[in-house]
All heavy atoms as an XYZ file, in Angstrom:
818
protein
N     -27.461    -10.323     -4.969
C     -26.836    -10.915     -6.108
C     -27.187    -12.375     -6.269
O     -27.380    -13.128     -5.199
C     -25.319    -10.690     -5.929
C     -24.453    -11.070     -7.134
S     -22.721    -11.031     -6.991
C     -22.453     -9.252     -7.048
N     -27.345    -12.749     -7.355
C     -27.693    -14.153     -7.814
C     -26.592    -15.165     -7.197
O     -25.381    -14.871     -7.511
C     -27.816    -14.303     -9.234
C     -28.330    -15.641     -9.687
O     -28.835    -16.472     -8.842
O     -28.201    -15.958    -10.856
N     -27.066    -16.127     -6.455
C     -26.074    -17.142     -5.931
C     -25.259    -17.825     -7.007
O     -24.073    -18.159     -6.874
C     -26.746    -18.244     -5.047
C     -27.252    -17.594     -3.763
O     -26.649    -16.584     -3.335
O     -28.088    -18.171     -3.101
N     -25.969    -18.188     -8.150
C     -25.170    -18.794     -9.269
C     -24.070    -17.853     -9.907
O     -23.002    -18.335    -10.045
C     -26.191    -19.043    -10.392
C     -25.518    -19.770    -11.491
O     -24.710    -20.822    -11.327
O     -25.670    -19.320    -12.691
N     -24.362    -16.609     -9.921
C     -23.354    -15.611    -10.367
C     -22.216    -15.541     -9.448
O     -21.019    -15.581     -9.855
C     -24.043    -14.271    -10.564
C     -23.054    -13.192    -11.031
C     -22.551    -13.547    -12.420
C     -23.828    -11.820    -11.044
N     -22.501    -15.553     -8.091
C     -21.456    -15.475     -7.106
C     -20.526    -16.735     -7.174
O     -19.334    -16.699     -7.123
C     -22.083    -15.411     -5.699
C     -20.998    -15.545     -4.605
C     -22.836    -14.030     -5.499
N     -21.225    -17.851     -7.322
C     -20.424    -19.182     -7.545
C     -19.583    -19.166     -8.757
O     -18.420    -19.583     -8.778
C     -21.354    -20.392     -7.492
C     -21.982    -20.583     -6.130
C     -21.074    -20.819     -5.023
O     -19.997    -21.483     -5.225
N     -21.239    -20.255     -3.919
N     -20.066    -18.574     -9.934
C     -19.263    -18.525    -11.160
C     -18.052    -17.727    -10.933
O     -17.016    -17.914    -11.374
C     -20.133    -18.115    -12.287
C     -21.049    -19.217    -12.798
C     -21.804    -18.823    -13.996
N     -22.725    -17.740    -13.655
C     -23.356    -16.996    -14.587
N     -23.251    -17.133    -15.818
N     -24.221    -16.079    -14.055
N     -18.409    -16.599    -10.332
C     -17.146    -15.648    -10.097
C     -16.088    -16.288     -9.130
O     -14.907    -16.201     -9.413
C     -17.718    -14.304     -9.389
C     -18.607    -13.524    -10.419
C     -16.464    -13.486     -8.887
C     -19.251    -12.360     -9.779
N     -16.623    -16.866     -8.043
C     -15.661    -17.498     -7.089
C     -14.905    -18.709     -7.699
O     -13.684    -18.939     -7.367
C     -16.454    -17.979     -5.846
N     -15.412    -19.372     -8.679
C     -14.699    -20.435     -9.371
C     -13.856    -20.006    -10.483
O     -13.006    -20.819    -10.955
C     -15.745    -21.518     -9.840
C     -16.451    -22.371     -8.718
C     -17.283    -23.477     -9.399
N     -18.192    -22.967    -10.355
C     -19.501    -22.856    -10.095
N     -19.917    -23.195     -8.971
N     -20.275    -22.410    -11.120
N     -14.075    -18.772    -10.968
C     -13.241    -18.422    -12.079
C     -11.752    -18.246    -11.732
O     -11.355    -17.665    -10.824
C     -13.723    -17.012    -12.534
C     -13.212    -16.586    -13.823
O     -12.031    -16.220    -13.875
N     -13.953    -16.569    -14.883
N     -10.852    -18.919    -12.596
C      -9.401    -18.847    -12.305
C      -8.819    -17.464    -12.237
O      -7.988    -17.154    -11.559
C      -8.832    -19.719    -13.315
C      -9.855    -20.335    -14.156
C     -11.199    -19.763    -13.799
N      -9.405    -16.609    -13.136
C      -8.987    -15.212    -13.236
C      -9.298    -14.446    -11.917
O      -8.517    -13.527    -11.472
C      -9.491    -14.459    -14.475
C      -8.937    -14.937    -15.746
C      -7.465    -14.540    -15.882
C      -6.774    -14.950    -17.167
N      -5.449    -14.599    -17.256
N     -10.434    -14.772    -11.389
C     -10.804    -14.176    -10.142
C      -9.862    -14.690     -9.013
O      -9.432    -13.834     -8.106
C     -12.328    -14.561     -9.723
C     -12.651    -14.016     -8.345
C     -12.810    -12.680     -8.126
C     -12.708    -14.904     -7.365
C     -13.096    -12.174     -6.847
C     -13.116    -14.426     -6.039
C     -13.241    -13.150     -5.850
O     -13.504    -12.686     -4.515
N      -9.567    -15.934     -8.981
C      -8.630    -16.483     -7.917
C      -7.302    -15.744     -8.165
O      -6.577    -15.445     -7.117
C      -8.516    -17.941     -8.152
C      -9.782    -18.725     -7.946
C     -10.263    -18.499     -6.484
O      -9.460    -18.380     -5.536
N     -11.605    -18.435     -6.306
N      -6.805    -15.578     -9.445
C      -5.515    -14.929     -9.605
C      -5.614    -13.503     -9.145
O      -4.696    -13.033     -8.482
C      -5.187    -14.971    -11.071
C      -4.019    -14.222    -11.572
C      -3.750    -14.168    -13.061
O      -4.466    -14.860    -13.773
O      -2.831    -13.439    -13.462
N      -6.664    -12.717     -9.527
C      -6.902    -11.409     -8.988
C      -6.816    -11.346     -7.418
O      -6.132    -10.446     -6.950
C      -8.217    -10.866     -9.559
C      -8.661     -9.495     -8.979
C      -7.679     -8.366     -9.383
C     -10.018     -9.177     -9.461
N      -7.571    -12.152     -6.941
C      -7.717    -12.083     -5.506
C      -6.254    -12.364     -4.766
O      -5.885    -11.688     -3.849
C      -8.626    -13.181     -4.969
C      -9.043    -13.073     -3.482
C     -10.242    -14.083     -3.250
C      -9.893    -15.116     -2.274
N     -10.957    -15.920     -1.934
N      -5.597    -13.387     -5.268
C      -4.207    -13.770     -4.784
C      -3.216    -12.594     -4.966
O      -2.510    -12.175     -4.056
C      -3.740    -15.034     -5.434
N      -3.191    -11.967     -6.135
C      -2.202    -10.906     -6.463
C      -2.579     -9.637     -5.632
O      -1.672     -9.036     -5.130
C      -2.248    -10.596     -8.003
C      -1.577    -11.525     -8.786
C      -1.593    -11.138    -10.270
C      -0.756    -12.028    -11.126
N      -0.730    -11.553    -12.555
N      -3.895     -9.328     -5.639
C      -4.167     -8.067     -4.888
C      -3.911     -8.310     -3.317
O      -3.367     -7.299     -2.747
C      -5.705     -7.855     -5.063
C      -6.140     -6.432     -4.671
C      -7.585     -6.190     -4.876
N      -8.377     -7.245     -4.423
C      -9.584     -7.559     -4.688
N     -10.225     -6.983     -5.751
N     -10.272     -8.610     -4.066
N      -4.213     -9.393     -2.872
C      -3.939     -9.675     -1.408
C      -2.417     -9.612     -1.112
O      -2.068     -9.037     -0.207
C      -4.604    -10.980     -0.983
O      -5.972    -10.971     -1.194
C      -4.259    -11.306      0.481
N      -1.730    -10.282     -1.887
C      -0.263    -10.333     -1.741
C       0.379     -8.945     -1.857
O       1.103     -8.488     -0.947
C       0.379    -11.355     -2.746
O       1.744    -11.342     -2.725
N      -0.049     -8.237     -2.832
C       0.609     -6.915     -2.983
C       0.227     -5.982     -1.911
O       0.935     -5.275     -1.422
C       0.006     -6.363     -4.381
C       0.765     -5.214     -4.954
C       2.151     -5.314     -5.181
C       0.179     -3.952     -5.049
C       2.850     -4.214     -5.717
C       0.891     -2.917     -5.591
C       2.138     -2.969     -5.827
O       2.951     -1.946     -6.351
N      -1.087     -6.174     -1.503
C      -1.504     -5.324     -0.340
C      -0.829     -5.571      0.926
O      -0.440     -4.686      1.697
N      -0.498     -6.851      1.179
C       0.309     -7.135      2.346
C       1.742     -6.638      2.307
O       2.249     -6.185      3.329
C       0.298     -8.648      2.661
C      -0.966     -9.166      3.258
C      -1.882     -9.873      2.799
C      -1.390     -8.836      4.633
N      -2.911    -10.173      3.793
C      -2.632     -9.397      4.908
C      -0.854     -7.993      5.640
C      -3.266     -9.256      6.126
C      -1.515     -7.903      6.892
C      -2.724     -8.583      7.039
N       2.390     -6.749      1.186
C       3.828     -6.166      0.908
C       3.740     -4.681      1.221
O       4.586     -4.076      1.861
C       4.311     -6.489     -0.352
C       4.914     -7.914     -0.414
C       4.396     -8.947     -1.107
C       6.015     -8.345      0.236
N       5.160    -10.131     -0.887
C       6.143     -9.770     -0.008
C       6.895     -7.843      1.145
C       7.209    -10.480      0.575
C       7.933     -8.587      1.691
C       8.018     -9.949      1.430
N       2.779     -3.999      0.667
C       2.681     -2.545      0.899
C       2.329     -2.136      2.398
O       2.921     -1.235      2.933
C       1.689     -1.857     -0.058
C       2.060     -1.893     -1.502
C       0.920     -1.233     -2.367
C       3.309     -1.203     -1.781
N       1.565     -2.994      2.944
C       1.319     -2.804      4.355
C       2.513     -2.917      5.252
O       2.822     -2.212      6.152
C       0.204     -3.783      4.893
O      -1.003     -3.477      4.023
C      -0.104     -3.627      6.294
N       3.281     -4.024      4.902
C       4.484     -4.279      5.657
C       5.495     -3.101      5.433
O       6.114     -2.653      6.481
C       5.157     -5.584      5.085
C       6.515     -5.907      5.801
C       6.363     -6.184      7.208
C       7.158     -7.113      5.043
N       5.668     -2.598      4.217
C       6.459     -1.471      3.983
C       6.140     -0.232      4.831
O       6.920      0.432      5.430
C       6.602     -1.168      2.408
N       4.778     -0.075      4.839
C       4.368      1.203      5.535
C       4.480      0.949      7.090
O       4.882      1.909      7.696
C       2.814      1.251      5.205
C       2.200      2.607      5.787
S       2.977      4.032      5.138
C       3.485      4.930      6.624
N       4.288     -0.159      7.591
C       4.542     -0.386      8.989
C       5.942     -0.292      9.362
O       6.276      0.232     10.432
C       3.941     -1.810      9.313
C       2.438     -1.813      9.110
S       1.469     -2.934     10.035
C       2.010     -3.054     11.556
N       6.907     -0.806      8.533
C       8.345     -0.643      8.759
C       8.689      0.818      8.857
O       9.322      1.292      9.826
C       9.111     -1.355      7.764
C      10.663     -0.937      7.820
C       9.056     -2.787      7.974
N       8.219      1.620      7.928
C       8.568      3.151      7.913
C       7.885      3.806      9.003
O       8.565      4.578      9.836
C       8.094      3.695      6.568
C       8.100      5.211      6.653
C       8.954      3.203      5.433
N       6.637      3.579      9.266
C       5.891      4.230     10.405
C       6.400      3.892     11.726
O       6.839      4.727     12.565
C       4.373      3.983     10.275
C       3.609      4.615     11.427
C       3.344      5.963     11.385
C       3.168      3.802     12.498
C       2.616      6.603     12.426
C       2.509      4.563     13.547
C       2.237      5.809     13.427
O       1.573      6.406     14.420
N       6.556      2.562     12.037
C       6.999      2.104     13.313
C       8.457      2.375     13.499
O       8.905      2.587     14.658
C       6.565      0.673     13.618
C       5.135      0.520     13.923
C       4.287     -0.039     13.053
C       4.590      1.097     15.124
C       2.861     -0.142     13.351
C       3.329      0.943     15.443
C       2.420      0.397     14.470
O       1.089      0.234     14.776
N       9.229      2.445     12.445
C      10.558      2.812     12.581
C      10.753      4.290     12.995
O      11.521      4.679     13.973
N       9.840      5.104     12.491
C       9.836      6.570     12.913
C       9.417      6.642     14.397
O       9.988      7.345     15.211
C       8.863      7.358     12.055
C       8.848      8.830     12.430
C       9.983      9.663     12.325
C       7.689      9.326     12.998
C       9.857     10.910     12.685
C       7.564     10.690     13.310
C       8.647     11.500     13.189
N       8.402      5.920     14.769
C       7.921      5.873     16.134
C       8.957      5.408     17.078
O       9.221      6.014     18.197
C       6.634      5.080     16.295
C       5.447      5.686     15.495
C       6.212      4.919     17.726
C       5.148      7.096     15.863
N       9.759      4.324     16.674
C      10.791      3.762     17.560
C      11.852      4.933     17.670
O      12.461      4.980     18.728
C      11.304      2.555     16.988
C      10.387      1.348     17.130
C      10.879      0.167     16.419
C      10.191      0.954     18.598
N      12.172      5.583     16.656
C      13.144      6.739     16.689
C      12.669      7.774     17.698
O      13.469      8.230     18.553
C      13.375      7.383     15.395
C      14.428      6.777     14.475
C      14.479      7.501     13.119
C      15.801      6.920     15.050
N      11.440      8.110     17.678
C      10.912      9.098     18.583
C      11.005      8.527     20.013
O      11.276      9.348     20.995
C       9.437      9.412     18.289
C       8.713     10.192     19.368
C       9.275     10.135     16.890
N      10.722      7.341     20.177
C      10.665      6.742     21.575
C      12.125      6.518     22.134
O      12.327      6.764     23.288
C       9.975      5.441     21.591
N      13.020      6.005     21.249
C      14.286      5.562     21.809
C      15.468      6.472     21.418
O      16.620      6.226     21.893
C      14.562      4.129     21.429
C      13.523      3.281     22.044
C      12.516      2.561     21.262
C      13.484      2.980     23.368
C      11.666      1.753     21.789
C      12.622      2.197     23.967
C      11.606      1.501     23.210
N      15.310      7.326     20.443
C      16.495      8.126     19.980
C      16.185      9.593     19.767
O      16.369     10.190     18.705
C      17.078      7.437     18.743
C      18.576      7.848     18.556
O      19.089      8.646     19.248
N      19.209      7.273     17.587
N      15.555     10.166     20.853
C      15.239     11.637     20.767
C      16.346     12.538     20.447
O      16.267     13.464     19.749
C      14.488     12.063     21.992
C      13.109     11.541     22.136
C      12.412     11.960     23.287
C      10.994     11.472     23.439
N      10.866     10.402     24.320
N      17.547     12.241     21.069
C      18.782     13.106     20.722
C      19.027     13.112     19.327
O      19.441     14.179     18.665
C      19.908     12.410     21.569
C      19.197     11.721     22.677
C      17.950     11.260     22.056
N      18.872     12.055     18.517
C      19.172     12.031     17.111
C      18.244     12.951     16.413
O      18.499     13.730     15.537
C      19.163     10.611     16.547
C      19.166     10.587     15.018
C      20.337     10.915     14.340
C      17.924     10.286     14.320
C      20.351     10.865     12.952
C      18.072     10.319     12.954
C      19.151     10.594     12.193
N      16.905     12.787     16.718
C      15.842     13.506     16.008
C      15.897     15.050     16.392
O      15.449     15.906     15.585
C      14.477     12.975     16.384
C      14.143     11.575     15.767
C      12.841     11.118     16.301
C      14.245     11.626     14.342
N      16.430     15.356     17.565
C      16.444     16.708     17.948
C      17.670     17.543     17.501
O      17.868     18.704     17.792
C      16.286     16.827     19.506
O      17.423     16.191     20.092
N      18.574     16.968     16.725
C      19.754     17.570     16.234
C      19.197     18.703     15.227
O      18.457     18.361     14.379
C      20.630     16.608     15.502
C      21.283     15.551     16.458
C      22.197     14.660     15.601
O      22.629     14.930     14.536
N      22.430     13.497     16.126
N      19.803     19.767     15.363
C      19.453     20.922     14.474
C      20.201     20.756     13.090
O      21.281     20.135     12.997
C      19.921     22.230     15.094
C      18.973     22.586     16.276
C      19.568     24.025     16.793
N      18.915     24.221     18.022
C      17.922     25.115     18.164
N      17.542     25.849     17.072
N      17.324     25.341     19.326
N      19.442     21.196     12.093
C      19.982     21.104     10.715
C      20.498     22.588     10.489
O      19.684     23.461     10.297
C      18.937     20.752      9.809
C      18.474     19.389     10.036
S      17.141     18.819      8.875
C      17.921     19.038      7.294
N      21.770     22.809     10.306
C      22.327     24.011     10.012
C      22.153     25.038     11.177
O      22.117     24.685     12.413
N      21.957     26.249     10.908
C      21.841     27.350     11.825
C      20.335     27.666     12.342
O      20.247     28.426     13.222
C      22.559     28.601     11.373
C      24.060     28.455     11.028
C      24.856     28.139     12.276
O      24.589     28.731     13.350
O      25.774     27.268     12.144
N      19.456     27.038     11.660
C      18.055     27.401     11.877
C      17.581     26.524     13.080
O      18.281     26.061     13.897
N      16.227     26.562     13.149
C      15.550     25.792     14.235
C      15.057     24.471     13.802
O      14.585     23.735     14.708
C      14.356     26.684     14.888
C      14.910     27.979     15.464
C      13.311     26.964     13.764
N      15.100     24.145     12.572
C      14.610     22.858     12.138
C      15.562     21.749     12.655
O      16.698     21.834     12.539
C      14.477     22.722     10.634
C      13.891     21.475     10.154
S      13.604     21.285      8.399
C      12.530     22.659      7.994
N      14.856     20.711     13.066
C      15.576     19.485     13.514
C      15.543     18.367     12.516
O      14.667     18.453     11.567
C      15.079     18.964     14.851
O      13.752     18.476     14.658
C      15.104     20.116     15.917
N      16.328     17.288     12.602
C      16.327     16.211     11.688
C      14.977     15.484     11.730
O      14.543     14.876     10.674
C      17.452     15.219     12.090
C      18.808     15.932     11.764
C      17.342     13.900     11.381
C      20.006     15.131     12.146
N      14.309     15.556     12.864
C      12.989     14.913     12.973
C      11.891     15.407     12.093
O      11.044     14.550     11.520
N      12.008     16.722     11.697
C      10.960     17.312     10.784
C      10.994     16.703      9.416
O       9.979     16.133      8.877
C      10.995     18.809     10.806
C      10.067     19.420      9.834
C      10.785     19.416     12.207
N      12.200     16.738      8.759
C      12.110     16.017      7.439
C      11.916     14.568      7.443
O      11.295     14.092      6.494
C      13.577     16.400      6.807
C      14.320     16.968      7.970
C      13.371     17.366      9.017
N      12.289     13.868      8.488
C      11.974     12.444      8.561
C      10.549     12.214      8.705
O       9.980     11.411      8.088
C      12.824     11.792      9.730
C      14.344     11.782      9.427
C      12.389     10.370      9.910
C      15.270     11.275     10.476
N       9.849     13.000      9.498
C       8.400     12.900      9.695
C       7.732     13.280      8.440
O       6.766     12.555      7.998
N       8.179     14.240      7.746
C       7.578     14.666      6.367
C       7.842     13.525      5.422
O       6.964     13.151      4.617
C       8.235     15.882      5.947
C       7.658     16.352      4.625
C       6.376     16.924      4.532
C       8.425     16.427      3.389
C       5.859     17.375      3.318
C       7.941     16.900      2.216
C       6.615     17.307      2.227
N       9.013     12.834      5.557
C       9.266     11.739      4.630
C       8.309     10.531      4.867
O       7.935      9.851      3.962
N       7.876     10.329      6.005
C       6.859      9.230      6.444
C       5.604      9.621      5.612
O       5.008      8.796      4.972
C       6.681      9.135      7.873
C       5.462      8.196      8.213
C       7.851      8.622      8.600
N       5.183     10.819      5.747
C       3.982     11.291      4.966
C       4.084     11.131      3.440
O       3.224     10.596      2.829
C       3.536     12.716      5.349
C       3.265     12.845      6.825
C       2.450     13.321      4.530
C       3.203     14.306      7.313
N       5.245     11.517      2.888
C       5.420     11.366      1.525
C       5.579      9.983      1.054
O       4.963      9.582      0.032
C       6.784     12.139      1.130
C       7.169     11.829     -0.303
C       6.665     13.655      1.289
N       6.126      9.177      1.848
C       6.204      7.691      1.610
C       4.727      7.121      1.516
O       4.475      6.313      0.615
C       7.005      6.982      2.682
C       7.107      5.433      2.507
C       8.015      5.019      1.568
C       6.379      4.633      3.163
C       8.141      3.594      1.279
C       6.422      3.251      2.938
C       7.275      2.768      1.980
N       3.909      7.525      2.384
C       2.468      7.083      2.402
C       1.843      7.342      1.018
O       1.079      6.600      0.430
C       1.745      7.696      3.578
O       2.324      7.307      4.799
C       0.264      7.150      3.574
N       2.042      8.690      0.614
C       1.443      9.129     -0.683
C       2.037      8.352     -1.740
O       1.275      7.903     -2.678
C       1.720     10.643     -0.752
C       0.918     11.368      0.337
C       1.241     11.096     -2.138
C       1.242     12.801      0.391
N       3.260      8.068     -1.754
C       3.933      7.280     -2.861
C       3.415      5.877     -2.993
O       3.176      5.334     -4.071
C       5.483      7.468     -2.741
C       6.199      6.323     -3.661
C       5.985      8.852     -2.907
N       3.409      5.261     -1.889
C       2.994      3.807     -1.924
C       1.431      3.737     -2.284
O       0.946      2.766     -2.922
C       3.289      2.932     -0.722
C       2.560      3.476      0.521
C       4.792      2.900     -0.472
C       2.656      2.475      1.707
N       0.666      4.795     -1.936
C      -0.692      4.765     -2.422
C      -0.804      4.921     -3.925
O      -1.550      4.270     -4.555
C      -1.474      5.920     -1.707
O      -1.474      5.758     -0.229
C      -2.944      6.067     -2.177
N       0.028      5.868     -4.412
C       0.139      6.090     -5.833
C       0.579      4.823     -6.562
O       0.116      4.473     -7.612
C       0.984      7.205     -6.232
N       1.457      4.132     -5.942
C       1.962      2.872     -6.602
C       0.824      1.858     -6.649
O       0.613      1.188     -7.665
C       3.206      2.341     -5.866
C       4.444      3.257     -6.138
C       3.563      0.850     -6.217
C       5.601      2.954     -5.225
N       0.093      1.754     -5.573
C      -0.981      0.752     -5.504
C      -2.063      1.175     -6.615
O      -2.516      0.296     -7.263
C      -1.610      0.740     -4.203
C      -2.696     -0.296     -4.157
C      -2.591     -1.683     -4.000
C      -4.067      0.158     -4.329
C      -3.600     -2.557     -4.003
C      -5.103     -0.770     -4.409
C      -4.870     -2.112     -4.222
O      -5.953     -3.023     -4.266
N      -2.447      2.390     -6.656
C      -3.416      2.926     -7.595
C      -3.033      2.593     -9.018
O      -3.886      2.160     -9.825
C      -3.790      4.431     -7.407
C      -4.605      4.954     -8.440
C      -4.428      4.602     -6.027
N      -1.765      2.807     -9.233
C      -1.235      2.616    -10.685
C      -1.378      1.108    -11.007
O      -1.816      0.773    -12.066
C       0.224      3.045    -10.743
C       0.768      2.875    -12.192
C       2.278      3.267    -12.197
O       2.932      3.471    -11.241
N       2.725      3.546    -13.374
N      -0.957      0.256    -10.141
C      -1.096     -1.183    -10.428
C      -2.541     -1.568    -10.439
O      -2.933     -2.398    -11.306
C      -0.299     -1.945     -9.260
C      -0.358     -3.438     -9.689
C       0.686     -4.203     -8.979
N       0.627     -5.653     -9.318
C       1.379     -6.643     -8.595
N       2.166     -6.170     -7.638
N       1.193     -7.787     -9.020
N      -3.377     -1.092     -9.573
C      -4.763     -1.394     -9.640
C      -5.473     -0.937    -10.850
O      -6.262     -1.737    -11.432
C      -5.496     -0.786     -8.389
N      -5.116      0.180    -11.345
C      -5.674      0.724    -12.691
C      -5.269     -0.034    -13.832
O      -5.989      0.019    -14.883
C      -5.412      2.247    -12.823
C      -6.118      3.074    -11.844
O      -7.201      2.720    -11.372
N      -5.662      4.299    -11.705
N      -4.131     -0.663    -13.810
C      -3.615     -1.484    -14.979
C      -3.983     -2.946    -14.739
O      -4.898     -3.417    -15.295
C      -2.170     -1.271    -15.033
C      -1.721      0.066    -15.494
C      -0.144      0.264    -15.649
C       0.150      1.709    -16.127
N       1.585      1.744    -16.200
N      -3.180     -3.640    -13.948
C      -3.298     -5.062    -13.875
C      -4.584     -5.498    -13.207
O      -5.226     -6.388    -13.751
C      -2.088     -5.609    -13.036
C      -2.107     -7.127    -12.878
C      -0.895     -7.539    -12.119
O       0.039     -6.764    -11.739
O      -0.837     -8.775    -11.822
N      -4.927     -4.984    -12.046
C      -6.171     -5.453    -11.351
C      -7.485     -5.067    -12.168
O      -8.324     -6.015    -12.140
C      -6.198     -4.861     -9.900
C      -5.021     -5.228     -9.009
C      -4.690     -4.476     -7.905
C      -4.272     -6.330     -9.301
C      -3.553     -4.741     -7.131
C      -3.127     -6.661     -8.521
C      -2.837     -5.854     -7.425
N      -7.569     -3.944    -12.713
C      -8.742     -3.577    -13.456
C      -8.815     -4.524    -14.695
O      -9.984     -4.909    -15.143
C      -8.694     -2.163    -13.978
C      -9.140     -1.255    -12.779
O      -9.529     -1.704    -11.746
O      -9.127      0.003    -13.053
N      -7.661     -4.869    -15.355
C      -7.680     -5.760    -16.494
C      -8.265     -7.097    -16.103
O      -9.032     -7.753    -16.752
C      -6.329     -5.868    -17.122
C      -5.855     -4.605    -17.875
O      -6.737     -3.691    -18.103
O      -4.649     -4.483    -18.095
N      -7.682     -7.654    -14.992
C      -8.168     -8.910    -14.508
C      -9.694     -8.886    -14.187
O     -10.387     -9.847    -14.490
C      -7.370     -9.437    -13.257
C      -6.036     -9.943    -13.580
C      -5.169    -10.136    -12.226
C      -6.092    -11.294    -14.293
N     -10.106     -7.786    -13.575
C     -11.584     -7.755    -13.284
C     -12.429     -7.695    -14.498
O     -13.514     -8.318    -14.524
C     -11.822     -6.278    -12.498
O     -11.037     -6.400    -11.302
C     -13.265     -6.181    -12.034
N     -11.884     -6.942    -15.463
C     -12.671     -7.014    -16.786
C     -12.786     -8.347    -17.367
O     -13.762     -8.840    -17.853
C     -12.007     -5.994    -17.784
N     -11.645     -9.182    -17.263
C     -11.653    -10.506    -17.811
C     -12.568    -11.425    -17.065
O     -13.347    -12.191    -17.587
C     -10.242    -11.039    -17.769
C      -9.240    -10.514    -18.673
C      -7.811    -11.082    -18.543
O      -7.673    -12.165    -18.203
O      -6.895    -10.304    -18.831
N     -12.684    -11.209    -15.744
C     -13.611    -12.036    -14.823
C     -15.081    -11.684    -15.312
O     -15.788    -12.540    -15.582
C     -13.354    -11.736    -13.442
C     -14.461    -12.364    -12.549
C     -11.911    -12.367    -12.956
N     -15.266    -10.433    -15.350
C     -16.615     -9.932    -15.778
C     -17.027    -10.489    -17.097
O     -18.205    -11.036    -17.271
C     -16.644     -8.385    -15.849
O     -16.275     -7.872    -14.530
C     -18.042     -7.933    -16.075
N     -16.157    -10.379    -18.121
C     -16.459    -10.908    -19.434
C     -16.671    -12.386    -19.436
O     -17.661    -12.877    -20.081
C     -15.321    -10.605    -20.465
C     -15.456    -10.927    -21.852
C     -14.277    -10.557    -22.657
C     -14.448    -10.910    -24.008
N     -13.279    -10.613    -24.859
N     -15.855    -13.096    -18.704
C     -15.977    -14.607    -18.727
C     -17.282    -15.068    -17.907
O     -17.916    -15.923    -18.367
C     -14.762    -15.256    -17.972
N     -17.656    -14.368    -16.819
C     -18.736    -14.809    -16.038
C     -20.069    -14.428    -16.642
O     -21.144    -15.143    -16.431
C     -18.568    -14.256    -14.545
C     -19.790    -14.435    -13.809
C     -17.311    -14.797    -13.882
N     -20.123    -13.274    -17.324
C     -21.361    -12.787    -17.906
C     -21.666    -13.238    -19.281
O     -22.633    -12.855    -19.922
C     -21.394    -11.192    -17.811
C     -21.421    -10.652    -16.524
C     -21.354     -9.114    -16.478
C     -22.548    -11.155    -15.557
N     -20.893    -14.246    -19.805
C     -21.191    -14.738    -21.190
C     -22.559    -15.467    -21.218
O     -22.933    -16.161    -20.304
C     -20.082    -15.825    -21.467
C     -18.841    -15.240    -21.917
C     -18.054    -16.440    -22.629
C     -16.684    -16.657    -22.136
N     -15.960    -17.617    -22.760
């Protein structure tokens, strides 16, 4: 890639905005995922009796739907990121591209 093009992209205010928003949003989603995941792991490590309680008369324990919830949460926050990336982040990328390639 042309060094001049790289410098124009790096100096573009919309690129700086895109970079800041994407990084900040990524860290918040990472924090949310870590809280959910490590919260589940801490439950497994320190509160096995809670997770092993049966639900109803069957063999399913409380730990199974909570573990499933961790998986679903991962899918949901991925979808949330993709939705924002397809709207806001792609729009900013297009603005940067248009401004830099004039």
